[in-house]
N, C-alpha and C positions, 0 to 999 in steps of 0.2 A: 491061743493055741499056736499061732504063727510065731510069736516070740519064744514060746517053749520049744518049737521045732528048731528054730535058729540057734537057741542057746545050747541045746542038747547035741545037735548034729553039725554045727558050724556050717550052715548052708546059707545061700543068699535069700533075700526077701522074696524074689520071684519064685525060687524053687520051693521055699516053705509055703507060699500061698498055693502053689500047684498041688503040694502034698495035702494040705488042709482042704482044698477044694473051693477056694474063693479067689476072686481076681485081685490083682494088686491095688486097683483103684478102690475097692471096698475096704481093704486093709488100711490104706493111707487116707481115707476120707475122714475129715474132721468137720462137724457141723458148724455153720456160722451162726453163733448165738448173739451176735452184736445187735441184730434187729429185733430181738425178742422183748426188749424193755417196754416198747410201746404196746405190744400184745399183752404183756403182763399187767400193765396199767389198766387196759380196757377190761381184761378178764377179772381183775380184782374189783373194779367198779361194778361190774355186773353181779359178781358174788355178793358184794355188800348190799346191793339193791334188791337182789332176789336170793336170799340165803337158803331157801328151801329147794331151789332148782338143781337138777343134775346137769351133766355135760350137754345132753341133747337140747334142753330148753335154753341153757345159757348160750350155746352156739347160735341158736335161732335169734335170740335177743341181740347178740353182737352183730349178726348179719342184718337185722332190722335197723340197727343203729347206723348202717351204711358202711361197715368195715367188711372188705372182701377177703378176709384171711382164709387160708386153706384149713379144712377141718382137721387134717392130720397134724399140722403145726400147732393149732390151738389145743388139740387133745394132748400132744406131747408136753406143752407148757402146763396144761391142767393137771396132768400126772406129776410133773416135776414140782409143782407147788403143793402137792399132797392133798389135792381137793377130791381125789377119787377114792378116799379111804372108805372101806365098807363098814357100815354102821350095824352093830349087832342089836338084837332085841327090838323093843318097841320103837317105832319112829317117833321122835320127839320134835316138838315145834321149836324152830330156832329162836334164840333169845333176841328180843327186839328192844330198842330203847324205849323206856317207859316215859310217856309224855302226859302231862295233866290234860284232862278233857276240857277243850275250849268251847264255849258257847258261841254258836255262829251269830253273826250280826245282821245277816240278810238271807233271803231265800236263795236257793241253789248254791249256797256256799259249801254245805256238807249234807250228803244223804247217808242214811244207814240202811243196810240190807241184811236180811236174815231169813232162815227157813223155819217153818213150823211143820209139825206132822200130827196126824190123828188117824183113826181107823173107822171104817164104816161098820154098820151093824153086822155085815157078813164076815167081818174080820180083815178085809182088805185094807191096806194102809194107803194113805194119800198124803201129799205134801203141799204146802203153800209157800210161795215165794213172796216176800213182803219188802217193799221199799218205802222209806219214810223220809220226808224233809225234816232235818233236825231243828230248823228254825221255827217253822210253822206247825210242826207235828202232824202234817197232812200226809195221809197214806197215799202214795203216788201210784202204786200198782200192787195188786194181789193176784198172783197167778196160781191156779189150783190144778193139779194133775197128779197122776200116779208116778210120773217120772219127769223131772225138770233138768235137762242137761244144760250146759253152758250156752250153746247157740240159742236156746229158748229164752234164757235170762237176757242175753244181749238183745234179742228182738223186743222183749218187753221194755227194756231200758230205752231203746231207740224210739219206741212208740211214745213213751213219756217225754223224751227229749224233743220230739217233733212239735209239741205244743207248749213245752215249758222251758226248754233249753238244757244244755248239759251242765252238770255241777262241777265245781272246782275239785271236790274231794268226795270219795265214797268210803265209808267206814264198814268193814266186813270182818267176819270171823275166818277161821282157817278151813272152811268146808272145801270139799274137792272141786265144786263148781267155781268157787271164788279164787282158788290158787291155780286155775287152769291157764294154759298159754293163750287160749282164745280170749278170755276176759282181759288178760294182761295186754294183749295186742290191741283190743278194742279201747281200753283205757288210755294207752299211750297214743293211739291214733287221734283221740279226742282231747288230749292233754288233761286227763283226769288222774289225780293221785289216788292210789288205792292204799288206804290206811288199815292195817291189820290189827285187830284188838288182841 
């Protein structure tokens, strides 16, 4: 608009800015994008590792990695990369690299976790959370309740790890409890790889 006023009425930049209602510094401001390359690299690494997460979860992950970027700057780059596109219809699971199933060679190398559900005679549903060691096929934990949120899952896994130790990898499906930020934080804190089937 400032350029239009200048071209049509042959006035100075200062007068055109006053007419439009902005300051000259706002008109002349040019963002310094030379420092964005590092932020772009970190953001793309987080997106590759957690393809199902939105901006909020990705920003928390980047902060957890020790980067103190401003959230406005990260959001600007997030939008510039086209990562904020609205997805229509049913939410689809992001494509992941298919890998052949490897048989573990020792205990605590890989655990598998899943949920099962059933209903009582009265019709009320309940769920069970199950964790199995893939090497020994030993059932490590079976939690039964009407509602099993992520903090409850983490408590159950910590109880098992207290006498058995933490695994190197946990194989899970894409259930809401397993893709939560709380479980991702817990896994990263204990250096456990979450492998999504």
